[in-house]
N, C-alpha and C positions, 0 to 999 in steps of 0.2 A: 464472557465479555459483555459489557454494557455499551449500548450505542448512545451517542449524545443526541438528544432530541431538542436541542436549542435552536434548530433551524438553520444553523450555519452551513451544515452539509447534510443533504438528504440521506435518510437511513439506507436507501438502496445503494447509494454511492459508498456509504460506510461498509455495507455488506460486501460489495465488490472489492473494496480495499482490503478487507479482512481476508477474503479468499486469496487475493494476490499475495498477502503477507504469508499465508499458510503455504502457498506454492513456493515462495522464496525461502521459507524455513525448511522445506523438504517434507512437510506434512502431507502434501499432494505431489505426486510425480507425473511425468508424461504418461498420457493415456489412462490415468487413474480417474475413476469416477469420483465426482465431488458430491456434496450434500444436495439433496433435492430441495425444491422450494418449500415443500411441506416440512422436511427435516429442519431447514433453517428457520422456518416460521415457529416451529415448536421450540427449538433451541433458544431463540432470542425473543420469543413472545411478540412476534410481529405478524402482520398480515402476509399470507402466502403470495399475494400479488406483489407486494413490496420486495419480498425475497426473489421472486421470479424476475422482477425488473433488474435487480442487482446481477443475477446470473446472466440475463440477456445482454446487459451492458458488457460483460466479459466475453460473451459470444460474439458481439458486434466488433469487439477489439481483437478477435482471433486468439484469445487467451483460453477460452473454453470452446468445445465444439459439441453439437448435439448428435446423439444417436437415437433415432426415432424409437420411442417406446422403452428406452433404457436409461435415458438421463443425459447429464452433461459430464464431459470428460476434459481433462487438461490436454491442450494441444502440445505437440512436440515443440520445443523451443519456447514454451510459455514463459519460463523463468527469464530467458534472455529478453523477450518482449517487455516483460514487467520492468526489468532493470533499466532498459533503454528509455521506457516511458517515464519512469520515476526520475531518472537522471535529467531528461529533457524538460519535464514539467515541474516536478517538486523541487529539485535542487536549484534550477534557475530562478524559481519564484523565491525560495529562501534566500538565495544570494542577492537577488534584487532587493528584497526587503532589508537585508543586512547592510548592503551598501547605502541605501537611502538613509537608514537610521544612523550609520556611521557619519554620513555627511551632515545630518542634523546635529549630531553631538560633536562635530569637529574632530573626529578620530581620523588620524592620517591613514594612508594606505599601509604604511609599514607597521603601524600599531595594530591595524586590523589583521594583517597577515600573521603577526606575532601572536595575537590572541587565538587565531585558528590553529596555529602550530601548537601552542600551549594546550589547547583543548584536545587536540589529537593525541598528544603525549599523555595527557591525563586519562583519556579513554583507553589507550594502549596499556597503561599501568593498571586500570581497573580490570581489563581482560586478563592480564597476567596474573592478578591476584586470584581470579576465579579458577585458573588452570591448575 
């Protein structure tokens, strides 16, 4: 994975989001040890302090917990915490942007709902093709 260094989102936030995605995908499970700051630094060619900041951000959000001398581990219910966080933050932000853009373009609520339904059907079709 490559991190975007365009300044829009700090690398430590991108690290924390990547670990969250790994938890959501099942790559890390409850009480499983995650990568250390030094492993992350080597994997992504970043400063260990930046990696530590990403890990600490997740610890502050109770997604990871520290075991002194052993590293960081996934908290029980971390997956649920992440889902709730992303729904409340990411989805609301995306919906807000979508509604504002639809207003600027004169797209009716009905048209917008139909576009969303069509996209969901398209995504389901793509998933069915992979199975």
